[in-house]
C-alpha positions as CSV (number, residue, x, y, z in Angstrom):
1,M,130.1,97.8,116.7
2,P,130.1,100.3,119.8
3,S,127.4,102.9,118.9
4,E,129.6,106.0,120.2
5,Q,132.2,105.1,117.7
6,W,130.5,106.7,114.8
7,T,132.1,105.2,111.4
8,H,131.4,104.8,107.8
9,P,128.9,102.1,107.3
10,E,130.3,98.4,107.6
11,P,129.2,95.5,105.3
12,G,126.0,94.2,106.9
13,D,124.9,97.2,108.6
14,G,121.2,97.9,108.1
15,P,117.9,99.8,109.7
16,A,118.1,97.3,112.9
17,A,121.8,98.4,113.6
18,V,120.9,102.0,113.1
19,A,117.8,101.8,115.3
20,A,119.8,99.9,118.1
21,Q,121.9,102.9,118.6
22,P,121.4,105.0,121.8
23,S,119.8,108.5,121.6
24,P,122.0,111.5,122.2
25,E,120.5,112.0,125.6
26,Q,121.6,108.5,126.5
27,V,125.2,109.0,125.5
28,I,125.4,112.4,127.2
29,A,123.9,110.4,130.6
30,G,126.2,107.7,130.3
31,L,129.8,109.0,129.4
32,R,131.6,112.2,130.4
33,A,134.8,113.7,129.5
34,T,136.8,112.1,132.1
35,S,135.4,108.5,131.9
36,E,137.3,106.1,130.1
37,G,134.1,104.7,128.4
38,G,134.0,101.1,128.9
39,A,132.6,99.6,125.6
40,E,133.6,102.9,123.8
41,L,137.2,102.4,124.4
42,T,138.8,100.4,121.9
43,Q,141.3,98.0,123.7
44,L,143.3,95.0,122.4
45,L,145.7,94.6,125.3
46,T,144.6,95.1,128.8
47,P,146.8,96.6,131.4
48,E,147.5,93.1,132.7
49,G,148.8,92.2,129.4
50,Q,145.9,90.1,128.2
51,R,144.7,90.1,124.7
52,V,141.2,91.2,123.9
53,P,139.8,90.0,120.5
54,S,138.1,92.5,118.3
55,A,135.8,91.6,115.4
56,R,136.4,94.8,114.0
57,F,140.1,95.8,114.5
58,D,141.9,92.4,114.7
59,R,142.3,92.3,110.9
60,Y,144.2,95.5,111.2
61,V,147.0,93.9,113.4
62,A,146.8,90.4,111.8
63,D,150.5,90.8,110.6
64,V,151.6,91.5,114.3
65,D,153.2,88.2,115.4
66,T,155.3,87.8,118.5
67,E,158.4,89.2,116.7
68,A,156.4,92.5,115.5
69,L,155.2,92.9,119.1
70,K,158.8,92.5,120.4
71,N,159.7,95.2,118.0
72,L,157.1,97.5,119.2
73,Y,158.1,96.9,123.0
74,R,161.6,97.7,121.9
75,D,160.4,101.0,120.2
76,M,158.8,102.1,123.3
77,V,161.6,101.3,125.7
78,L,164.0,103.2,123.4
79,V,161.8,106.0,123.1
80,R,161.4,106.1,126.9
81,R,164.9,105.9,127.7
82,A,165.8,108.6,125.4
83,D,163.1,110.9,126.9
84,R,164.3,110.0,130.5
85,E,167.8,111.0,129.3
86,A,166.8,114.3,127.8
87,N,164.8,115.3,130.9
88,A,168.0,114.8,133.1
89,M,170.1,116.7,130.7
90,Q,167.9,119.6,131.0
91,R,168.2,119.5,134.8
92,Q,171.9,119.7,134.1
93,G,171.8,122.9,132.1
94,Q,172.5,121.1,128.9
95,L,168.8,121.8,127.2
96,G,166.9,125.0,127.6
97,I,163.9,123.0,128.0
98,W,162.4,119.6,127.6
99,V,158.9,118.3,127.0
100,P,158.4,114.7,128.4
101,L,156.3,112.1,126.8
102,L,156.4,109.7,129.6
103,G,153.3,107.4,129.7
104,Q,152.5,108.4,126.1
105,E,154.9,106.0,124.3
106,A,151.9,103.6,123.2
107,A,150.0,106.1,121.3
108,Q,152.9,107.6,119.7
109,V,154.7,104.4,118.7
110,G,151.5,102.7,117.6
111,S,150.1,105.5,115.5
112,G,153.7,106.2,114.1
113,R,154.1,102.5,113.0
114,A,150.5,102.6,111.3
115,L,152.0,105.3,108.7
116,Q,153.0,104.2,105.2
117,P,156.1,105.8,103.8
118,Q,154.1,108.4,101.5
119,D,152.1,109.6,104.3
120,M,152.7,112.9,106.2
121,A,152.9,113.5,109.8
122,F,152.4,116.9,111.6
123,P,153.7,116.8,115.2
124,S,153.0,119.4,117.9
125,Y,156.1,119.5,120.3
126,R,155.9,116.3,122.2
127,E,156.0,113.4,119.4
128,H,159.5,112.4,119.9
129,G,158.2,108.8,119.7
130,V,156.5,109.6,116.2
131,A,159.5,111.1,115.1
132,Y,161.6,108.1,116.0
133,T,159.2,105.9,114.1
134,R,159.6,108.0,111.0
135,G,163.2,107.5,111.1
136,V,164.3,110.9,112.6
137,D,167.5,110.6,114.5
138,M,166.7,111.5,118.1
139,R,170.0,113.5,118.2
140,D,168.4,115.8,115.6
141,L,165.5,116.7,118.1
142,I,168.0,117.9,120.6
143,G,168.8,121.3,118.9
144,I,165.3,122.4,119.1
145,F,165.4,122.1,123.0
146,R,169.1,123.4,123.3
147,C,167.8,126.2,121.2
148,T,170.1,126.0,118.2
149,D,167.6,124.6,115.6
150,H,164.1,124.7,114.6
151,S,164.4,121.2,113.1
152,G,167.4,119.3,112.2
153,W,165.9,116.9,109.7
154,D,164.7,116.8,106.2
155,Y,160.8,116.8,106.8
156,Q,160.3,115.6,103.3
157,A,162.4,112.8,103.3
158,H,161.3,111.7,106.7
159,R,157.4,112.8,105.8
160,F,157.6,114.4,109.4
161,H,157.0,118.1,109.6
162,P,159.0,120.2,111.9
163,Y,157.8,120.6,115.6
164,T,155.1,123.3,116.1
165,I,155.3,125.0,119.5
166,V,152.1,127.5,118.8
167,I,149.4,125.2,120.3
168,G,147.0,124.0,117.8
169,N,148.7,125.8,114.7
170,Q,149.9,122.5,113.1
171,V,146.1,121.4,112.7
172,L,145.8,124.4,110.1
173,N,148.9,123.2,108.3
174,A,148.0,119.6,108.2
175,A,144.3,120.5,107.1
176,G,145.9,122.5,104.1
177,Y,148.4,119.9,103.3
178,A,145.7,117.0,103.3
179,M,143.4,119.3,101.3
180,G,146.4,119.4,98.6
181,Q,146.6,115.8,98.7
182,K,142.9,115.6,97.7
183,F,143.0,118.3,95.0
184,E,146.1,116.4,93.4
185,G,144.3,113.0,93.1
186,K,146.7,111.4,95.6
187,V,143.8,109.4,97.4
188,G,141.6,106.7,96.4
189,D,143.3,103.4,96.5
190,D,145.7,101.5,99.1
191,G,148.7,103.3,97.5
192,G,147.0,106.8,98.1
193,E,148.5,109.2,100.6
194,A,147.1,110.4,103.9
195,T,148.1,112.9,106.7
196,I,148.1,112.6,110.5
197,C,148.1,115.5,112.7
198,Y,149.1,115.4,116.6
199,F,147.7,117.6,119.2
200,G,146.7,117.4,122.9
201,D,143.4,117.9,124.7
202,G,144.1,121.4,125.7
203,A,144.5,122.2,122.0
204,T,141.0,121.2,121.4
205,S,140.0,124.5,122.9
206,Q,141.9,126.4,120.4
207,G,140.2,128.0,117.4
208,D,142.9,126.6,114.9
209,V,141.8,123.0,115.8
210,H,138.2,123.8,114.9
211,E,138.9,125.5,111.9
212,G,141.1,122.6,110.7
213,F,138.0,120.4,111.5
214,V,135.7,122.3,109.3
215,W,138.2,122.6,106.4
216,A,139.2,119.0,106.5
217,A,135.3,118.0,106.8
218,V,134.0,120.0,104.0
219,Y,136.6,119.0,101.6
220,D,136.9,115.4,102.6
221,A,140.5,115.9,103.3
222,P,142.6,112.6,103.9
223,L,143.5,113.5,107.3
224,V,143.7,111.7,110.8
225,F,143.2,114.1,113.6
226,F,145.0,112.3,116.6
227,C,144.3,113.7,119.9
228,Q,146.7,112.6,122.7
229,N,144.2,113.1,125.7
230,N,146.9,112.9,128.5
231,Q,144.1,114.4,130.8
232,W,145.8,117.7,131.5
233,A,146.3,120.8,129.4
234,I,149.3,122.0,131.7
235,S,147.2,122.4,134.9
236,E,143.7,122.4,133.2
237,P,141.9,119.0,133.5
238,T,139.9,117.7,130.6
239,E,136.6,118.3,132.6
240,R,137.3,122.1,132.2
241,Q,137.9,121.5,128.6
242,S,134.8,119.7,127.4
243,R,131.6,118.3,128.9
244,L,131.6,115.2,126.5
245,P,134.5,112.8,125.4
246,L,136.7,114.8,122.9
247,Y,136.1,112.1,120.3
248,Q,132.4,112.9,119.9
249,R,133.3,116.4,119.0
250,A,133.6,114.9,115.5
251,R,129.9,114.5,115.1
252,G,129.5,118.1,115.1
253,Y,131.7,118.5,112.0
254,G,130.3,115.5,110.0
255,F,133.0,112.9,110.3
256,P,133.7,109.8,112.4
257,G,135.4,109.9,115.8
258,I,136.6,106.9,118.0
259,R,138.2,106.5,121.4
260,V,141.2,104.1,122.0
261,D,143.2,103.1,124.9
262,G,146.0,105.3,124.4
263,N,148.4,103.0,126.6
264,D,147.8,100.0,124.3
265,V,150.1,100.1,121.5
266,L,148.3,97.3,119.5
267,A,144.9,99.0,119.7
268,C,146.5,102.5,118.7
269,L,148.3,100.6,115.9
270,A,145.1,98.9,114.5
271,V,142.8,102.1,115.0
272,T,145.2,104.2,113.3
273,R,145.7,101.9,110.3
274,W,142.0,101.8,110.0
275,A,141.6,105.4,110.1
276,L,144.6,106.1,107.6
277,E,142.7,103.3,105.3
278,E,139.6,105.5,105.6
279,C,141.1,108.7,104.6
280,R,143.5,107.2,101.7
281,H,140.3,105.7,100.1
282,G,138.8,109.1,99.9
283,N,136.1,108.9,102.8
284,G,137.3,112.1,104.6
285,P,138.9,112.9,108.0
286,V,138.7,110.8,111.4
287,L,139.3,112.0,114.9
288,I,141.0,109.6,117.2
289,E,141.1,110.3,120.9
290,A,144.0,108.1,122.4
291,Y,142.9,108.1,126.1
292,T,146.3,108.4,127.9
293,Y,148.2,110.2,130.7
294,R,151.1,112.4,131.3
295,M,153.0,110.6,133.9
296,D,155.5,113.5,134.1
297,A,155.5,117.3,134.0
298,H,153.9,119.2,131.1
299,T,157.3,120.6,130.4
300,T,160.6,120.9,132.6
301,T,159.3,124.3,133.7
302,D,156.2,122.8,135.4
303,D,155.5,121.2,138.8
304,P,152.3,118.9,138.4
305,S,152.4,118.3,142.1
306,R,150.7,121.7,142.5
307,Y,147.6,120.8,140.6
308,R,147.1,116.9,140.7
309,L,147.2,114.1,143.2
310,S,149.9,111.7,143.6
311,D,147.0,108.9,143.9
312,E,146.1,109.7,140.3
313,L,149.7,109.0,139.1
314,E,149.7,105.8,140.9
315,E,146.8,104.7,139.4
316,W,147.9,105.3,136.1
317,K,151.2,103.6,136.6
318,L,149.3,100.3,136.8
319,K,148.2,100.9,133.2
320,D,151.8,101.5,131.9
321,P,152.1,100.9,128.1
322,I,155.4,99.2,128.3
323,E,154.7,97.0,131.2
324,R,151.5,95.5,129.7
325,V,153.4,94.5,126.6
326,R,156.2,92.9,128.6
327,A,153.5,91.0,130.6
328,H,152.0,89.7,127.5
329,L,155.2,88.7,125.9
330,A,156.3,86.9,129.1
331,R,153.1,85.3,130.0
332,G,152.7,83.8,126.4
333,G,156.4,82.6,126.2
334,G,157.1,85.0,123.5
335,A,160.2,86.5,125.2
336,G,162.4,85.6,128.2
337,Q,164.6,87.8,130.7
338,D,167.3,87.6,128.1
339,F,165.2,89.6,125.6
340,F,164.3,92.1,128.0
341,D,167.9,92.6,129.4
342,D,168.9,93.0,125.8
343,V,166.5,95.7,125.0
344,Q,167.5,97.5,128.3
345,A,171.0,97.4,127.3
346,E,170.4,98.7,123.9
347,A,168.3,101.5,125.4
348,D,171.1,102.6,127.8
349,R,173.6,102.8,124.7
350,F,171.0,104.6,123.0
351,A,170.6,107.2,125.8
352,Q,174.6,107.5,126.0
353,Q,174.7,108.4,122.3
354,L,172.2,110.9,122.8
355,R,174.2,112.2,125.9
356,D,177.6,112.4,124.1
357,H,175.9,114.0,121.2
358,T,174.4,116.7,123.3
359,F,177.5,117.5,125.4
360,N,179.7,117.9,122.3
361,M,177.3,120.0,120.3
362,P,179.3,123.1,119.0
363,E,177.9,126.4,119.7
364,P,176.3,127.8,116.4
365,P,177.7,131.1,115.0
366,P,175.5,134.0,115.3
367,E,174.8,134.2,111.6
368,R,173.1,130.8,112.0
369,I,169.7,132.7,112.9
370,F,169.5,134.1,109.2
371,S,169.8,130.6,107.6
372,N,167.0,129.0,106.1
373,V,164.5,131.9,106.5
374,Y,163.6,132.0,103.0
375,A,164.0,129.3,100.1
376,E,165.3,132.1,97.8
377,P,168.2,134.9,98.4
378,S,166.7,138.2,100.1
379,A,168.5,141.4,99.9
380,A,166.6,142.6,103.0
381,L,167.7,139.6,105.1
382,D,171.3,139.8,103.7
383,A,171.3,143.5,105.0
384,Q,169.9,142.6,108.1
385,R,172.7,139.9,108.6
386,E,175.4,142.2,107.8
387,E,174.0,144.8,110.2
388,F,173.9,142.4,113.0
389,L,177.4,140.9,112.5
390,S,178.6,144.6,112.5
391,Y,176.8,145.1,115.7
392,L,178.5,142.3,117.3
393,D,182.0,143.2,115.8
394,G,181.5,146.4,117.6
395,F,181.7,144.6,120.9
396,A,184.9,142.7,120.1
397,T,186.5,146.0,118.8
398,A,185.5,147.7,122.2
399,G,187.2,145.0,124.1
400,E,190.5,145.6,122.5
401,H,190.6,149.0,124.0
């Protein structure tokens, strides 16, 4: 097992295996925050689409046959197409802002498909692919970015929490929720619950994330911390965030961390299944660093050409998460051109439905902002609503004169 991937003891591990591990000084000298990591990077599918066997993780994807891999490919194509359509609609003035996920489809689809129905997911604001895997209608995401909704789905039914805009805040929410799962005895077997929390590399510099690490660790909360390291915290590179790879930070809190190829949907599925299994059996939290790349802007208000070189983007295009699955399926004869054409046609229809929904969304009434603020009626809120509506009516009356 790669020594940098500190894990709970595996069967057969003994003193010799422990003695073979490198010293912290060797680790520091050999791997830095911006290095992909060689043997430290868990990868099952290369950028060229070749399958890499793994004695440790193959069993977690033993059920992924050709048909299942085709479904993962379809997931990623549909999610990317919807993302590109939403990006275009923002440019056309239909959305106030959009947060692209281009390049991160494998990390999101792979980890999202690893979740079981009883698990809970806490996203930040870019997890459109995870939302899709949890059964959230992509059209329900649009209201957030059209500024008419905070979330348009039943988060308990989908086990997918509303988006969190404040950087890192969802980690505290997830830690508290996972602690509740532990206190209520919902862990300890295959049918137990686990929680996954998504954040980016930039969020790891926020205090909320570290507080979440502390609380989850000391209470053995069943929480997978899923960091999508897309190399840029807006314009700040990872090397300005951390001296060492982000997954190694887990050591300081007393739980395992692992780095996975975030552009490899198969590896993301396997590693996340393993981590969730650790959590639901009561072994405490796990940190996954999905090493990926943001191939578009941070948001539609950002211009990445001002702080990163085009050569970097071109290099990562060769590691495209969708193309490697396509290459693997085509090379192995698992899918022909008809399949790829059908998926693309379905993706275009999917995007058209999203566009039609967006262009035909009704404008919400002004009192909508007072809806769902509290679970129970509030006299103070009712008074504020009436005052606000009366204020607006004053403009209508003034216009009559």
